[in-house]
N, C-alpha and C positions, 0 to 999 in steps of 0.2 A: 347773451351768448355772443362772443366775439367772432365776427366773420373775418377771415384773412383779407388783408387789404387788396383791392382790385383797382384797376383803372390805369390810365396812361402814365401816371406818375408813381405808380407803385412798382417796386422791384422785388417784393416778396422776401426781402432780406438778402438777396444776392447782390454783392457789390461788384461793380465793374472794375477789374484790376487796373486798367489803363487810366480810367477817370480818377481813381484814387491816387495813382502815382503822380499825376500832374496837379491835381487839386490840392494836394498837401503842401505845395510850395517848394522852395529851394531847400537844399541841405543847410544845416547850421553853418558850415564853413562858407558856403556861398553867401549866406546872409551877412556873415561877419565881414567878408570881403567887400560886399556892397556898402555896408554901413560905414566902413573906414575909407571909402573913396579909393580903393585899390592900393592900400598900404602894402599888401602882400602881392607879389607879382606872379606867383605860379601856384595855381590851385588853392590859393588861400593859405599856404603854409608859412608860418613865421620864419624869419631868417633870410628871406629873399628880398633884395632891394628892388624898388620899382623899375620895371623894364628888364630885369635880369631873367633870361630864359635859358637855363643850362641845357635843356634837351635840344634846342633848335639853334642856339647861337653858333654862327659860322664866321663872324668877323674877328680880326685880331684884337687882343685885349686893349692895344693902344688906341683903337678907333674910338671916336667920340660915342659915348653910350647914348642909347635912345632916351628920349625925354620921358619922364613919368606921364602915365595916362592922366589926362585932365578930366575934370568932372563932366565936361561936354562929351568927351570920348566915351566915358563910362555910360553915359545916358544912351549913346548910340548903340552900345553893345546890349544894354538892357532892353532897348526897343526891339533890336534884332532878335534877342532871346524870346521876348514876348510874342513876336510874330511867329517864331518857330513853334512855341508852345500852343498858340491858338490854332496853327495849321495842323498840328498833330491831333489836338482834341477834335477839330472838325473832321479830320480823316477817320478817327475812331467812330465818331457819330455817324459819318457816312457809311462806314462798313456795317455798323449796327443796324441803322435804319434801312439801308439799301439791300443788304444781303443777309442780315440776321446772323452774322458770323460770331457775335459775342453775346448772344441773347440768353445764355444759360442752358439748362438741361433740355433734353427732348421731352415732349409731352407723352402722356399715356395714349396708346393707339387702341381704339375700341372698334372691333369688327362688328358688323351689323347684327350678327347672331349672338354676340357676347353680352351677357347681362351686366357685365362690368361691376363697378363699385356701387353698392346699393344705397339708395336713400330711403325709398318707401317700399319698393317692390316692382315686379314686372307687370306693366299695364299694356304691353303690346298685344295685338289681337292675333292669336294663333290661326284664325281662319283667314286672315288677310295674306294672300299670296301675291308675290310680285316677281317679275322677271328682272332681277337686279342687273344682270349682264346687259340686257337690252336697254334698261334705263340709263346705265353708264354710257353706253354707246350713243344713245340719242342725245344725251347732254353734251357729249364732246362734239357731236355733229353741229350743234347750234352755234359754235364759235363764241361761246360766252366767255367773259373775263375769267382768268385763272390766276392762282398764285398771289392773290391780293384781297383786300377788303372790298366787298361788292355790296351794292344796294339790293334791297329785296325785290326791286323791279327788274333786276338783271335776268335774262332768259336762262332757263335750264338750271335753276337752283333747287327746285322741288319737282316731284313727280308722284303719280299714283296710277294704279291700274283700274280703280273703280270697283273691284270685286268686294271690298269691305273696308271699313276704317282701319288705318294702320294702328290706331291706338284706341283703347277702351277709355275714352275721356270721362264717360259718365261714372265708371268705377272709381277713377282717381278723384273726381269731384265729390263723390259720396264719402270717400275716406276722410275728407277734411271736415265733415260734419262731426266726427267723433274724436279725431286725433288732434287735440288742442296744441300739443307741443310741436308736432310736425307742421301744423298749420302756421304757427308763429314763425318757425324757421323758414319755411317756404316763402311766406309773405314778406319777410324781411329781405330775403335775397332778391325776390322779384320786384319788390316795392309796391305792394298793394295792401289794402286793408284786410286783415285776417277774416273779418266778417264777410268779405266778398270773395273768398277763395273758391268756393264751389261754383259761383257764377263766372268767375274769372276763367276757370279751367274749361267750362262749357263754352266760353267765348273764343277759345283757341281752336285752331284748325289742324286736323289730323292729316299728316302727309308723310312722305319719305324724302330724305335728302337725296338729291341727284348728283351731288359732288361730295368728295371728302371735305369735311367741314371742321374748322378749329373753333373751340369754344372754351369757356371756363365752366367746369363741371363741379358738382358737389356730392358728398356722400357722408355717411355717419361712420366714424372710425370705431375701433373695438371698444373704446371707452364711452361710446355713445355721444361723442362730441362732433360737431359739424366741422367739416374740413373741405377744402377746395383743391383742385388740380387742373392743369391744362390738358385738354383732351382733343384728339383728332378722331372724329367719328366717321366711319366708312359710309360712302354712298350706299343707299338702301336702308339706312337706319331710320326707324320709325320715330317721329318727333311730333310735338305740338308747337304750332307757330302762332305768334301773337298778331295783333292788328297792324304792327309795323313790319311784319314779314320776317321776324327774327325767331329762331328756335328758342323755346323757353322750357321745354320738358323733353328729356330722353325717356321714351316710353318703357324701354327694357329695364330701367332702374328707378323710374319715378323721380329722377333727379331734376331739380331746377337748373337752368342754364343761363349764363350771362355771356356777353361778348368776350372774345379772347383777350388775354393780357400778353402782348408780344414781348414784354420785358422779362417774362418768366420762362420762355421756351422758344425753341427753334424746331419746327416740325420736320425739317429736312434731314435732321441728324439722327433720327431714330430708325428702328427696324420694325415696321408694322407686320401684322400677320396675314394681310391680304396681298396677293401676288402682283396686282396691277397698280400698286401704289406709286405715285410720283409726287414728291414733296413740293415741286414747283407748281402743281395744279391745285394744291389745297387752298380753299377759300374760307373767309369768315364773313358773316353777314352783318352789316351795320344797319341800325334803324334809320329809316328816312321819314317821309311823310306818312301819315296814317292812311291805310289802304281801305278801299271798299271791296276789292276782289283780290284774290291771290292767283298769280300765274303759275301754271304747272304743266308738266309733260304728261300727256295721256299715253301710257306705255302700250295700250292696246292698238292704237293707230299711229302713234308717233307725233300727233298734233300738239301744238301749244294751245292750251285752253285757259279759261278763267272760271273761277268759282267764287261764291260769296264766302266770307270768313265765318268761322265759328263751327260749332258742332253741327253734325248733319252730313250725311253722305251725298256725294255728287254722282253724276252719271249722265245718261242721255238727256234727262230732264231733271231740273232741280228748282223747286219753288221754296223761297225762304222768307219768313216773317221775323223782324227784329223790333224790339222796343226796350225802353230803359227805366221801367218801374216794376214793382212786383204785382202789377195787375194781371189778371188771368185773361190773356188775349188768346184768340183761337184763329188758326189758319184753316181755310176751306179751299178745296179744289174739286171742281166738277170736271170729270174726265170726258173724253170724246164719246164714251158710252153712257153719259148722263149719270154716272155714279159719283157720289160726294165722298171724298176722302177728308176726314177730320178726326177729332179726338174720339168720337163715338163709332167710327168706322175707319180704322187705321190702314186697312188694306183693300185695294180695289183695282182691278184691271192691270195688275203688275206693279202698281205704284204703292208707296208705303209712307205713312207718317212715322218717321223714326226718331224725331226729337219733339217733345211736348213739355215745355218748361212752365213753371209758375202755375201748376194745377192747383186751383183754389188759393193761389198766392203763396204757397208754402213749399211745394215739392218740385222735383225735376230739375234741381240746380238753380232755383230762382234767386235772383239778386236784384239790385237796384240799377244795374247796367247790363247791356249785352245779352238780354234774354232772346231766345230763339225758338221758333217752330219750323220744321223742315219736312218737305215731301219730295221724294225722288223716285225715278226709274233708273235702274242700274244699266241695262243694256239698250233697250228700245221701248218706246211707249207707242200705244196704238195711234195711228194717224187720225187727224181730225182737229177740231177746235176745242180748246179747254178754257175754263173760266176760273180765276182765283179771286178770293176776297178775304176780308178780315172782319172778325166780330169781337167787340169788347164784352166778353162774358161777365166779368166782374172787375171793377176798377180798384177794389181792395182799399178804398179810401183815398185813392190818388187823384180822383177827379178825371178830367179829360186826359187821354193818353196819346202821345205821338207814336206813330208806327212807320215802318218802311217795308214794302213788299217788293221782291225782285224775282224774276223768272229767267232761267238759263236753259237753253236748248243746245245740245252738242257743244257746250263750253262757250256759248255766245249769249250775252244778255239780250233778250228779245223784248222784255217788258219790265216796267217798274211803276210803283205807285207809293206815295207817302201822304200822310194826313194826320188828323186828330179825331179820336172817337171818344164819346162819352159812354157810360155803362149801358149795355144792351143795344148799342148802336152798331150797325154794320157798314162797311165801306162799299163803294162802287165796285163792280166787277171788272177785272182786267182780263181781256181775251188774248189768246195767242194760239198759233197753229203749230202742229207737229206733223211732219211729212211721214207718210207710211214707209216703214223700213223696207228696203229693197231686198 
């Protein structure tokens, strides 16, 4: 299936009228005039003698006529003309790159509550509530870069309220188990192995855009063919973000996302459906270095916080285990009240094991990379000392398995551990303290 060309050198079939005008060369008459060394003296029309200029001649006929233009003089004029052409081309490029004045059509504007053009279906979480007006206000107060391509480590790109996941990533991941055609299409766009699609989705982080964001979006047209378009998604849109901090899924349509193609659209020229839109504030996120944690705005208190990447909710406390084989690894957390939260006891003292991957090496979105188990407290956890550890329940033929354990309290990483475990082996315990909520 052919995917429409994307990238910095693709113009999607739209030709720049000014570039074409200059790149096509001189007119045939001008070329003839040049090739004959100035045989025709006025606009290349035959019948004129060298140097004869009927429009501008002011001297009496008896005055000594001007000498024919020499080859050296013709070269000077050609050099001057070349300089003018290059200057005009550079000016057009400056206008295009600097202001987007000649970049083509306006993109599609997709409000946060609009399901838009569908690719797979709506995977946003109806139980997730977010004060979008407050999120937008907090993002603007951070004085983050606007109107340009920004790195994923720029402040105020994403936000969440902690009440629930913005996106039902597990439902989307499960769909790829049965939908072979959609799996191939999605994997081709994103650039991953189709066999890894389920675990890839579970390795994405559910969050909300804190700024109006420009992307390349995809959908299935009426003929069932894959098509792309330039999209500006409103702040407050639920997305899944990859390990480079780039939006990769729009939850309301199940659409894969790529970076913008600025040759195909100019976001300032359209008419979006939300009132506070300003085209100069639109950002697009570029991949940078691979991230360990994602920065986000906590809408509840306005703080900038960090959370580990991947599936699993965050909140007052978040403990996450990650590993990269299909071994059945288990996360354990002993609470301040000496209760153990793990696969056999998923709820205790307000905490919850909400992600349990690779159960018996087969279910829960298991893959060969990015597997996760996650325990969290949404609002507050009982004060006291906690202990977290990891157990290799079954290596599933992988032998020793490398793991990483991280603990976040109020958006700050307070403890971490990594190592290698063989089957039936447990790790050392990692202790951390939680203050009693005031």
